[in-house]
N, C-alpha and C positions, 0 to 999 in steps of 0.2 A: 641314367638315360638309356634310350633304346640301343639295341645291338647294332653294329655296323659290319659291313663286309670289307675286308682288307686283303688284297692280293699278297700271297706269300710265296716267294720263290722256293722251290723244292730244294732247299740247301742243306738238308740234313746230311749226316755223315754218309758219303757216297759208298762207304763200305757195307752199308746195310743191305740186306737181301732184297733182290728185285721182287720177291713175293709180296712186298709191301705195296706194290703198285695198285692192287685192287682197293686197298684202303685209301690210297691217295685219290683214286678215281671217285670214290664215294664222297670226297670232300669238294668235288667240283661245284662251283656256284652256277647260277643261271646264265651269267654272261662271261665269266672269267674261267680261264683254263684250270687254275689251281687256286682255290680260295679257302679260307677258313673263316668261320664266324667268330668274332671276338667281341667281348663286351667293352663298352666304353668305361674307362675308369677315370677317377678324378685326376686332374692335373691343373697346374697354374695356367691361367690365361694371360695372354699379352694384351695390354690395353693401350690404345693410342688415342691421344687427343689431338685434333687437328684444327687449326684456326681457319675461320672463314674470312680471311683477310687478303684475298686476291692472290694467293700463292698456289692455286690449283696446278699451274704448270710445273712448279717445283715438286709438288706432290707426285705428279705422274712421271716425271723424268728422273727421279732420284736414282743414281747408279747404285748397283749392288756389288759388294765385295764378296769374298768367299767365306765369310763368317756364316756358319750354319746355325747359329743360335737364333731364336726368335727375338728380334730386337724391338725395343720400345722407342718409337720415334715421336717426340713431343712437338706439338704444334698448338701453342696456346690459343684459346678461343675466348672471346669476351662474352661473359654472361651465359655460357653453355657448358654442359658436362656430357655432351653426346660422345659416345665412344664405341669402338668396335673391339671385340675380343675373339680369339680363336680357340677351338678345341679340335685336336690336341695342339700343344704349342709347337711341336715339331712334326712334320709330315713324313709318314712312312712311304717308301717307294711303292706306288700302287694303292696308297691309302686314301682316305677321305679327309676333308677339312670342313668343319662346321664354323661358320662365321655368324656371330650374334651381335646385336646392338642394344644399347641401353642409354638412358639419359635423355635430356631435352636439347634439341637442336635450336639454332637461331631462328630458323624458319620451320613451320609445321611439317612433319613427315606426311607423305601422301602415299596412296596406293600405287602411284606411278613410279615411285622410287625404285632403284635397282642397285645391285652390286656387281662389280666386275672382278675377275681374278686374272692376274698376269704373273709371269715369272721372268724376272730380268728386266732390262730397260725396255721402255715402250716409245712409240713415236708420237703419242698423244692420247687423249682420253678415249678416243674411239678404237684404240689398239689394245686388245685383250684376248686372253685365251677363252674365257667363259664369262657368261653374263646371266644373271638371274634376277627376276623381279622380286620385290618384297612379298608379293602374294604367294610366291613359291616357297612358303615356310614349311618346316618340318613339324612344327607343333605350335603352341601358343607362346613360345619362348623367344619370338622375334629372331629367328635364325634361318640361314639357308645352308644347305649342304652341297659342297662341290666334291664330286665323287671321282675315284680312280685317277689320282694325281701321281705323276711319275717323276722320277729323277731327271730333271732338265738342267742340272748343274747351276742352279740359281735358287733364290728364295721366292716363295709365292707371296704375292701382294694383293690384298683385297681392298677395294675402294668403294665407299658408299656415295651414290649420287642422289641428291635430293632435288625434287622438282620445285622450282621457284615460281610460285603463282604470279608474282608481280612481273616477271620477265618472260615467263613461258619457256625457260631454259633449265637445264639440269646443271647442278653444281656439286663438285666433289667436296664433301664435308668431313670425311673421316677415312682413315687408312690404317691398315694393320699388316704387318709382315709376319709370315711363318716360315722359319727355316726348315731345312731337311733334317730328318733324323740321322742320316748318314752324311759324312763329308762328301763334298763334290768330287773328291779324288777316289771315291769308292769304285772299284771295277764293276762295270755293268756291261750288258749286251754280249756276254760270253757266248762264243760259238766256235766249233771246230771245222776244219777243212782239210781235205786231202791235198797233198803236194805232188810234184813230179817225182819225188823220192819216196819209194814204197816203204822205207824204214823211218819215215818222219810223219808228223802231224802238226798242222798249224793251229794255233789258238789266236783268236781275235777278241778284243774287248774294247770298251770305251771308258774314258775318264775325262775330267777337266784338266788334267795335268799332262805336260809334254815330257815329264821325267821318263827315264829309261824304263820300259816295260820289262817285266821278268815273269818267268814261269818256273815253278819248282815241281818236279815230277819224279815218280818212282813206282815200284811194284808194291810197296807197302805204304798204306795211308799214314802210318805213324812215322815213316822215315822217308821223306821225299829227298833222295840224295843227289838228284841231278838238278841243274839249274841252267836256264837259257835266257838270254836277253834278246830283245827284238828292236823293231823300228816303229815309228809313229808317223801319222799323217793326218791332215785335216783339209778342209776346203772352206772357202768363203763365198759370199753372194756373187762376187765378181768372177768366180770360177764357173758359174752356171751359164747356160746358153742364152736364155731370154726370160722375160717376165711371163708369169708371175713368180717363177722360181727364184729370181735374183732380186726380189723386192724384200726389204727388211720388214719384219713385223712379228707379232706374237703368233699369228696363224699363217705365217709365211716363212721366209728364211730366218733361221735363228742359229746362233752359234752351235755347231754340232759337237763341240768338244774335240778330243783327239781319239782317233782310231789306232789301236796298237795291234801289231802282229808279232808273235813269237813262234819259232819253229822248234818243236821237240824232236830231237834226232836220235839215231842209233836205237830205235825201238825194236825189241824182239817181236817176231811175228805172232799174231793171234794171242796176244797177252793183254790182260787188264792192267792199265796204268791209272794211277791217281795223280791229281795235279791241282795246283793253285796258281792263280794269275793276279797280277796287280803291279804295284810299285813298292820297292824296298822301303821308301820313306813313308808311305801312307798305309801300308797293309795289303793283305792278299784276300782273295775270295775264299769262300768255303771250299773244302776239298771236293773235287769232282772225280768222276771215273769214266773211262772210255776203253774200248778194245782196239788194239792196233790191227793193221791190215793182216790178212792171212798169208801163208806162204804162197808162192806163185803157182804151185801145183794143186792148190785147193780149188775145187769146183763148186763150192756152195756159198750162197749169200742170201741174206734176208734184209729187204730194204723197203722204204716207204716212198711214195711218189704222189705229188699233187701240184696244182697251179691255182692262181687267182685267189689269194688268201685275204690280205688286208689285216687290219688290227681289230681290237675289241669293238670298235664302232660298227663293224660289219656283222651281219646277223649270224654267220656260221663259223667265223674264224676261231673263236674261243673253244667251241665244241670240237673242232678239228684238232686244235692244240691239245685238248684234254684226252681225246681218244688216242692220238698219236703218242703222247707221253706214256700212256698205259701200254701201248704195243712195244714201244722202245724199251721201257724198263721191265715190264712183266711178260711181254710176249716174244722176246728174242729177236725183234726186228731192229737190230742195232748195227747193221753193217754200214749203211749210209742212208741219206735222205736226198731226194731230188725235188727241187722246187723250180719249175720251168716257167718263170715269168709272172709278172704282176704280183710283186712281193708284198710291199706294205701299202701300195696305193697312196703314197705320200703326195705325189704330184704337186710339189712346191710347198706343202705344209710340213715343215721340218720336224715338228714334235711327233708326227706319226711314226717316224723311224724309231724314236725312243719307245713308243708304245709297242711297236711290232717286236722289237728285240726283247722287251720285257716279257712278252707273251711266249716266245719260243725258247727263251734261255733255259728253262728246266730240262728240255730234251736236246736242244742244239749243243749243249755242253757235254752230251753223252755219246754223240755220233757225228760224223762229218755231215754238215748241212750244205749241200752243193746246189748252187743257184744258177739259173739261166736268166736271160734278160727278156722282158716283155715290152709291149708297146707303152705301158704306163710308167716304165722306167726310162725309156730311151727316146721315143719319137719327138722330133722338134723341127722347126722350120727356119731358124736363124741362129746366128752366133756359133756356128759349127767349129770355129777355131778352138772352142773349149771342149769339144768332143774328144775324150781321151782314147776312144777306140779307133780313131782315124777314119771314121765312117762318114765324114762330111762330104757332101756332093758339091759340085761347082756352084749351085745356087745358094749355098750356105746352110742348108738343112740336111736332114737324114734321108735315107732311102724312101723315095716317094714316086714310084712309077705311075704312068698314066692309067694302068689297069688296076691300081691298088687303092686302098682306103687308109693309107698311112698319113697321119696328121701331126698334131702337137700333143699327143696323149700324155707325155711326161710333164706337161705344163712348163717346159723349159729346163727340166733337170738334166736332160740329155745324157743320162747314164753316169753322171759324175758322182752322186752319192753312192751308187752301186759300186763304182770302181774303187772307192776308198773304204767302203764298209765290208767288202767280201774278199775272199782269197780263192784262188783256183790254181790247179797245176799249170805249169808253163809249157803246155803242149799245143797251144793254139794262139788265140788273141785274148789273153787274160780271161775275165769272166764272160766275155761275149761269145766265144766259141772255144771249146777245149774238149779233151777226152781223158779217160783214165781207165785202168784195169782194176777189177776187184773180184776175187772169188770166182774166176771163170767167166766174168762178164766184161765186155768192152763197152763202156758207156760213153756216148757222145752227146754233149749239150751244144746245139747250134743256135744261131740267132735268126729268127724270121724278120727282125727289124733292120738287119743289114742286107745288102744285096746277096742273094743266093742263086741268081740265075747263072746259066752256063757261062763259063769264062770269068766269073767274078772271083775275087780273092777268096771269099769264103767257100765257094763251090770247089775251087781248086784244092783248098785245104781239106775239105770233106772227102773229096775223091782220094787224095793222097793218104789221109788217115785210114780210110776203109781198106785201101790197098795194102796197108801195113799190118792188118789184123792177122794174127796167128791163131787159127781155130783150134790148134792143139793146146794152146794156153788159155784162150778165151772162146769157148764154143758158142757163147751167146753174144749177140750184138744188140744193144739197146740204144735207140736214138730219141732224143727229146728236142722239142722246139716249142715255141709259144703258140703260134697260129696253127690252125688245122690244115692237114692235107686232105682229110676226108671228114665230112659231117653230113647228116640229113636233117639238121634243124632248119625249120622254115623261117621265111621272112628275114633272112640275113644276106640279101643278094650281094652286097658289097664285099662281105667276107667270103662268100661263095666264089666270087671271081678270083680272089687271091688263092683260094684253095685249088681251083682248077689250074691256075698258073703254077702253083707249087707242084701239083702232080706232073704237069708237062715238063717242068725243068728238073725235078729232083727224083721222081719216083723210079725212073729207069736205073739211076745210080744206086739207090738203096736195094732195088731188086737184084741187080747184078752182083752186089756184094752181100746179099743174103741177110739183111737186117731182120731180126726176129720180131722185134716189138718197137713201135713208134708211139710215144706218149706226148700229148699236147694239151694245151688249155685254151684260153681265149673265150670260147663259148662256156658259159657258166652252167654246165650240165655234165652228165656222164653219158658216154656213148662208146660202144665197142663193136668192132667189125669182125668178120670172119678173116682168115688168112686171105690177103687181097692183092691183086695186081691189075691195074688198069680198069678199075671199077667192077671187076669180076672176082667172085669167090674162087679160090683154088684149094686143092687138097692141103691138109695139114703138112707143115714142113716144106711148103712150096711158095709161100708168100708171107708178107709182113702183116701182123695184126696191128691195127690202128686203134688207139684208145684216146678219147677226149676225157680229161678229168680236171676241168676248170671249176671245180665244185668245192674248193677248200674254205670258202667264207664269204666272198663278195656276193651281193644279191643275185639270186638265181635267174636264169632265163625263164621266160614264160611261154615261149613258142613251142609248138608241138614238133614232132619229127615226121617226115614223109618219105614213103618209098619211091616217090617220083624222082628222087635224087639217086636212087639205086636200091637194090634189094640186099645189100651186103651188111646192113646194120642189124646186129643180132640182139643187142640190149641197149636201152637208153632210158634216161630218167632225169627230170629236173629236181635234184635233191642234193643235199650237202653230204660230202663224203670224200674218201681218199683211197689210194691203192696201197695194199701191202703185197709184197712179191717175195716168193721163196724159190730159189733156183738150185738145181742140182744137175749133174751130168745128163740125167734122163729127161728132165722137163723143167719148165718154168711155170709155177702155179701163181695165178694172179687173182686177187680178191678185191672187189669194190665194197668198202665198208661204209654203211650209213651212219652219220653222226647221231641221228636222233635216237637210235636204240642199240647201236653197235652190231647190228645184224649184217650178214653178208648178202648184199643185193645181187651180186653177180660174181660168179667164180668160173674160171676156165684155165685150161692147161695148154701151153704152147710146146709143140714138139720140136726137136732139133731139125734144122733145115736139111732136107734130103739131097 
């Protein structure tokens, strides 16, 4: 049969040289960050015969256990041998599933027939992950291909629906289940995070089990002599603020499994460590590698920054992931990564979180992946008692001033999945706003989705945090947020009103405390200012450089840029890309890298504040 594409986590021995990154880059597929082409080989197919005897409801609602084998479910049918089979019999994480049919059904097959694919319990025949008509065949073999299927901690189920000419309705006439190649307890979604302890590093991962999570780590990949245990958490539909996020369904809320956090402690500074994570009972991940934080007197760092990414379904996210992987592994940009809002764009569609972590895991397990919150993770208008950030306003929703355009962009998630899926230093309000030091840089991630006006809790925290900065330890101050303080993109009047208010309320504070660089997203474009204060360019070292880099994957903006909003915009483009930043005591060098060719579209240097 024809070759297929299957996503492969870069899980080779982490002790291998980073020089292999170029080869890895060459293996990138058209849509996926790291893919390899593999040929289909022969395997046994599971065949299921289902009776057309009024048991469609049973067919659709059969509960699934944690058996990962491809089970044969028999449903006798009078006078028919119509059956479905799958190839392969077990689904690889990120792999494809071909479903074919053969035999004669009780009623004639029609061109209107279709197949659905689900994973786990459904609410009825209209509840499925994917749907394909029989016309969408791969060849003359009566089959359809469901592509890029991920570990959702359940078996995949395909159902054939036959159009009944006599009733004008569709009837489920055959079903087949394909188990996962790996057990549901296999650790997935691995990523690192900094903590408030500079000699520690947090590891987070996801499984179907609530068993005690562990991490084994050490300086030698063949001898991981340290072991740490951690904690687990999860959330249910009832923990989310409002619909559609709290509605059950294949393409709505689904069981997220358990999110595990383990802290590796007593790390030597600036040292490569190897580690594995998982459960003692079920096995551990491949060996990964990361570098611990540098000594406090170090004034060098190389890091990545972007916003507005999404998953494989977005046009630019996979290419960002591929380019960033290359820079992290082969380019030395392995200090940390900043992703300031609009993370997965799940917005109530639970499985998109699984897709997102599958995409970033190859590099998120190599460096701290530090997130901030955006409108598509947080904004809501009811059910605020579920908001774990404490940001509910008296009306029951989130920050929504009269001059703003804050709505229900999280579709009711209200930050709950973010709260459980990520870790942050305990220096502020969890993942919503916090700060950390690394290699001579003081990094602040704030929330534009919570109140940031003068006198608010977040404003007071930001002011206090900036007042505590010791420039002899961290000569550079970097601030991130999701929404823009400055932009010249046209026809975004409602966003522009928010940016003007942002300037009015916060700009004097960041000027007073000499913030060197402010990075934001929200607009799906790239734009860079001169050193700036109150809409005017100022000499180098006398103002904050503002950069919009909401270009990591979600569909790009199409509007042009205009000098009518100011003459301070030096470079701008609607194209996919990300920032890589190298800092030293003398300067901070910033590059905007284009996904399409890896070229540097914009490069500039920031001088220390005078």
